[in-house]
C-alpha positions in Angstrom: 87.2 -54.3 -94.8 87.7 -57.8 -93.8 85.2 -59.8 -92.2 84.6 -63.4 -91.2 80.9 -64.2 -90.9 80.2 -68.0 -89.3 77.0 -68.7 -91.6 76.2 -71.9 -89.9 75.6 -70.6 -85.8 72.8 -69.9 -84.0 69.3 -71.8 -83.5 68.2 -70.4 -87.3 71.3 -71.1 -89.0 71.4 -70.6 -93.0 67.8 -69.0 -93.0 69.0 -66.1 -90.7 72.7 -65.9 -92.4 71.7 -66.0 -95.9 69.2 -63.3 -96.5 71.0 -60.7 -94.2 74.5 -61.7 -95.7 73.0 -60.8 -98.9 71.8 -57.4 -98.1 74.6 -56.6 -96.4 76.7 -57.3 -99.4 74.4 -55.1 -101.6 74.5 -51.9 -99.2 78.4 -52.3 -98.7 80.6 -51.8 -101.5 84.2 -51.7 -99.6 83.7 -55.4 -98.2 86.0 -58.4 -98.9 83.8 -61.2 -97.0 84.8 -65.0 -95.9 81.8 -66.6 -95.5 82.1 -70.2 -93.4 79.8 -73.3 -93.5 78.8 -75.7 -96.3 79.7 -74.4 -99.2 77.7 -76.6 -101.3 74.4 -74.6 -99.7 75.9 -71.3 -100.0 76.5 -71.8 -103.7 74.5 -68.6 -104.4 77.4 -66.4 -103.0 79.3 -67.6 -106.0 78.6 -64.7 -108.3 80.3 -62.3 -106.1 83.9 -61.4 -106.6 84.1 -60.1 -103.3 83.2 -63.2 -101.5 85.4 -66.2 -100.8 83.4 -69.5 -99.3 85.8 -71.5 -96.7 84.4 -75.2 -95.9 83.2 -76.3 -92.5 82.5 -79.4 -91.5 80.4 -79.2 -88.3 78.6 -76.5 -85.9 79.4 -76.2 -82.3 76.0 -77.0 -80.2 74.5 -73.6 -79.0 75.3 -75.6 -75.0 78.7 -76.9 -75.9 81.5 -77.2 -73.5 83.5 -74.4 -74.3 86.8 -76.3 -74.3 85.5 -78.9 -76.6 84.3 -76.3 -78.8 87.9 -75.3 -79.1 89.1 -78.8 -79.9 86.2 -79.1 -83.1 88.8 -77.9 -85.5 86.6 -78.2 -88.4 83.6 -76.0 -87.0 82.4 -73.6 -88.8 83.6 -71.4 -85.4 86.9 -72.4 -85.0 87.7 -72.6 -89.0 86.3 -68.8 -89.0 88.6 -67.6 -86.0 91.5 -69.6 -88.4 90.4 -67.5 -91.3 90.1 -64.3 -89.3 93.8 -64.8 -88.3 95.2 -66.3 -91.4 93.8 -63.4 -93.4 94.2 -60.6 -91.3 90.5 -59.8 -90.8 89.1 -56.7 -89.1 85.8 -58.4 -87.9 84.4 -61.9 -87.0 80.7 -62.1 -86.7 78.8 -65.4 -85.1 75.6 -65.8 -83.7 76.8 -69.4 -81.9 77.5 -70.9 -78.6 78.7 -67.8 -76.6 80.9 -69.8 -74.2 82.5 -71.2 -77.3 82.8 -68.0 -78.8 84.3 -66.6 -76.1 86.9 -69.0 -75.3 87.7 -69.2 -78.9 88.4 -65.5 -79.1 90.4 -65.1 -76.4 92.4 -67.8 -76.6 93.1 -67.8 -80.6 92.6 -63.7 -81.3 93.9 -63.1 -77.8 93.3 -60.1 -75.4 95.0 -56.4 -76.3 97.3 -55.6 -74.5 96.6 -54.7 -71.0 93.1 -56.1 -70.4 92.5 -58.4 -67.8 89.3 -60.1 -69.3 87.5 -59.1 -72.2 83.2 -58.7 -71.7 80.4 -58.0 -74.1 78.9 -54.8 -74.8 76.2 -53.4 -76.5 74.1 -50.5 -77.0 70.5 -50.5 -75.5 67.2 -47.6 -76.5 66.3 -45.2 -74.0 63.1 -43.2 -74.0 64.9 -40.2 -75.4 64.7 -40.5 -78.9 68.0 -41.5 -80.3 69.7 -42.0 -77.1 71.5 -44.8 -76.6 73.6 -46.2 -73.4 75.9 -49.5 -73.2 75.7 -52.5 -70.9 79.1 -54.0 -70.2 79.6 -57.3 -69.0 76.3 -58.9 -70.8 77.4 -62.6 -69.8 80.9 -63.3 -70.5 81.9 -63.5 -67.0 79.3 -64.5 -64.6 81.9 -63.5 -61.5 84.0 -60.4 -61.7 86.6 -58.4 -59.8 86.9 -55.4 -58.5 89.6 -54.7 -61.1 87.5 -56.4 -64.1 84.5 -53.9 -63.3 87.0 -50.5 -62.9 88.4 -51.6 -66.4 84.8 -52.1 -68.4 84.0 -48.9 -67.2 87.3 -47.5 -68.9 86.7 -49.4 -72.0 83.0 -48.6 -71.8 83.5 -45.0 -72.2 86.3 -45.5 -74.7 83.6 -47.2 -76.6 80.6 -45.0 -76.0 83.0 -41.8 -76.8 83.9 -43.5 -80.0 80.7 -45.0 -81.0 78.5 -41.8 -80.1 80.4 -38.4 -80.6 77.9 -36.3 -79.1 79.5 -37.0 -75.1 82.9 -36.1 -74.1 82.9 -37.3 -71.0 80.1 -40.5 -70.7 78.0 -40.7 -67.4 79.2 -44.1 -65.7 77.0 -45.9 -63.4 77.5 -49.5 -61.4 74.6 -51.5 -61.6 73.3 -52.5 -58.1 70.6 -53.0 -55.7 70.5 -49.2 -54.4 72.0 -46.3 -54.9 74.4 -46.1 -51.8 78.0 -46.6 -51.7 77.6 -49.2 -49.0 75.0 -51.3 -51.2 75.7 -54.5 -53.0 77.9 -57.1 -52.7 81.8 -57.0 -51.5 82.9 -56.6 -54.9 80.3 -53.9 -55.8 81.9 -52.0 -52.7 84.7 -52.7 -53.4 84.5 -51.8 -56.7 82.8 -48.5 -56.2 85.8 -47.1 -54.7 87.9 -47.7 -57.3 85.4 -46.2 -59.7 85.2 -43.3 -58.0 89.1 -43.0 -57.8 89.1 -43.7 -61.9 90.3 -40.7 -63.5 89.7 -41.5 -66.7 85.7 -42.3 -66.2 83.2 -39.6 -65.3 81.7 -42.2 -62.3 78.3 -40.7 -61.2 77.6 -43.6 -58.5 75.1 -47.0 -58.0 71.8 -47.3 -60.0 69.1 -49.7 -59.7 67.9 -51.7 -62.6 64.7 -49.7 -63.0 66.4 -46.4 -64.1 69.0 -46.7 -67.0 65.9 -46.6 -70.0 65.1 -42.9 -68.8 68.4 -42.2 -70.5 70.4 -40.6 -67.7 73.1 -43.2 -68.3 75.7 -43.4 -70.4 77.6 -46.4 -69.6 76.4 -48.9 -67.2 79.1 -51.4 -65.6 78.0 -55.0 -63.9 79.0 -58.3 -63.8 77.9 -61.1 -66.3 75.7 -62.7 -64.3 73.8 -59.5 -63.6 74.0 -57.8 -66.8 73.0 -61.3 -68.9 69.5 -61.1 -66.1 69.3 -57.4 -67.3 69.4 -58.1 -70.5 67.1 -60.7 -71.0 64.9 -58.6 -68.7 64.9 -55.9 -71.3 64.0 -58.0 -74.1 61.1 -60.0 -72.2 59.4 -56.8 -70.8 59.7 -55.3 -74.4 57.6 -58.5 -76.1 55.5 -58.8 -72.9 54.3 -55.0 -72.9 53.8 -55.0 -77.1 51.9 -58.1 -76.6 49.6 -56.7 -73.5 49.6 -53.0 -75.9 48.1 -55.6 -78.8 45.5 -57.5 -76.8 44.2 -54.3 -75.6 43.4 -52.7 -79.3 41.9 -56.0 -79.8 39.2 -56.2 -77.5 36.4 -54.6 -79.7 35.5 -52.5 -82.5 36.1 -49.3 -80.7 39.4 -50.1 -79.6 40.5 -51.3 -83.0 39.6 -48.1 -84.2 41.0 -46.2 -81.5 44.7 -48.0 -82.5 44.0 -46.5 -85.7 44.4 -43.2 -83.9 47.8 -44.0 -82.3 48.8 -46.4 -84.8 52.0 -44.6 -85.7 53.3 -44.2 -82.1 52.8 -48.2 -81.0 54.9 -48.9 -84.4 57.6 -46.3 -83.0 57.8 -47.7 -79.9 57.8 -50.9 -80.7 61.0 -50.4 -83.4 62.5 -48.6 -80.3 62.7 -51.3 -78.1 63.4 -54.4 -80.5 66.6 -56.0 -79.8 67.0 -57.2 -83.5 67.6 -53.4 -84.2 71.0 -53.9 -82.5 71.4 -57.9 -82.8 74.8 -58.6 -81.6 77.2 -57.5 -78.8 81.2 -56.8 -79.1 83.1 -58.6 -76.8 85.4 -55.8 -75.9 89.1 -56.4 -74.8 89.8 -59.1 -77.5 92.6 -58.0 -80.4 89.4 -57.4 -82.9 86.0 -56.6 -83.8 84.3 -59.8 -82.5 80.3 -59.7 -82.8 78.5 -62.2 -80.8 74.8 -62.2 -82.5 71.9 -63.1 -80.6 71.5 -67.0 -80.6 68.0 -66.7 -82.2 68.8 -63.9 -84.7 66.5 -63.9 -87.9 67.8 -62.2 -91.1 67.0 -58.7 -89.3 68.6 -59.3 -86.0 71.8 -61.1 -87.9 72.1 -58.0 -90.3 71.8 -56.0 -87.0 75.0 -57.5 -85.7 76.8 -57.5 -89.3 75.9 -53.5 -89.3 77.6 -53.5 -86.1 80.6 -55.4 -86.9 81.1 -52.8 -89.7 80.6 -49.7 -87.7 82.8 -50.3 -85.1 85.2 -51.3 -87.5 84.8 -48.0 -89.8 85.3 -46.2 -86.3 88.5 -48.0 -85.7 87.5 -49.2 -82.5 90.4 -51.5 -81.9 92.7 -48.9 -82.6 91.0 -46.4 -79.8 91.2 -49.1 -76.7 94.8 -49.6 -77.7 95.9 -45.8 -77.9 93.8 -45.0 -74.4 94.6 -48.3 -72.4 98.2 -47.2 -72.9 98.0 -44.2 -72.2 
């Protein structure tokens, strides 16, 4: 399995990528890794026989204009994309600029035949133990057409069935401001009709943002603007709830003693809702496993992104897209 890692991207750069990559190497013995960055800062990886260090000169800024980033050919992102293509690699992982990564992957790695536009997809936890649902698009496209939303539903169902083998017909919902078919924007209403007619999916209708965490959804379809707000709202709510619970138990000696009695449950809840356990979103629709790690990834979050790339490659997700879309 050949994987390319942008070691320089993201807010934390090498502070996140070096320790997580070491753990990743030690956990898997079936890897050939290409680490992109300043090789003078990556010398500790020279001891690994399955690691190739590739020099890059610059780092694309997190707020970089996508087209400008494409012209920055010596950046860790663009050198990583070239390395991916030259060595026919399986996966590329970066915590760098979302816009730059999306543009580079779409223009250089290119789309799977038949895909209109790629979209970002990732699993979310639910209140049901070990039950997840997936959301697409999470920010690749701020606006979408009805046809793109319909295709996200098809690809999202393929993704879900491939990743979670316990469901043959994933339940697909469209994120909306109400459950009625006539609710939402013009695109929502028109997409509803296409989704209902799509014989390749198990479409169940519209759903409001407050309901997916209860576990009745498998695939949630939305445009990238709404999807990114949904993602950030979930992350913010989880952090705020964690802080409020922590503050509540700190009030006095009795609440601190009470915490000891429920500590296990609190830890389990925090772990379940921690977005760092997912770490990254797949750019679904391009001809390779491309993972966008969270821009603020710490070692735990970036390791999760690496594991996502490993797992999606292991289940041959790209082949599954090609087979089913052609069919």
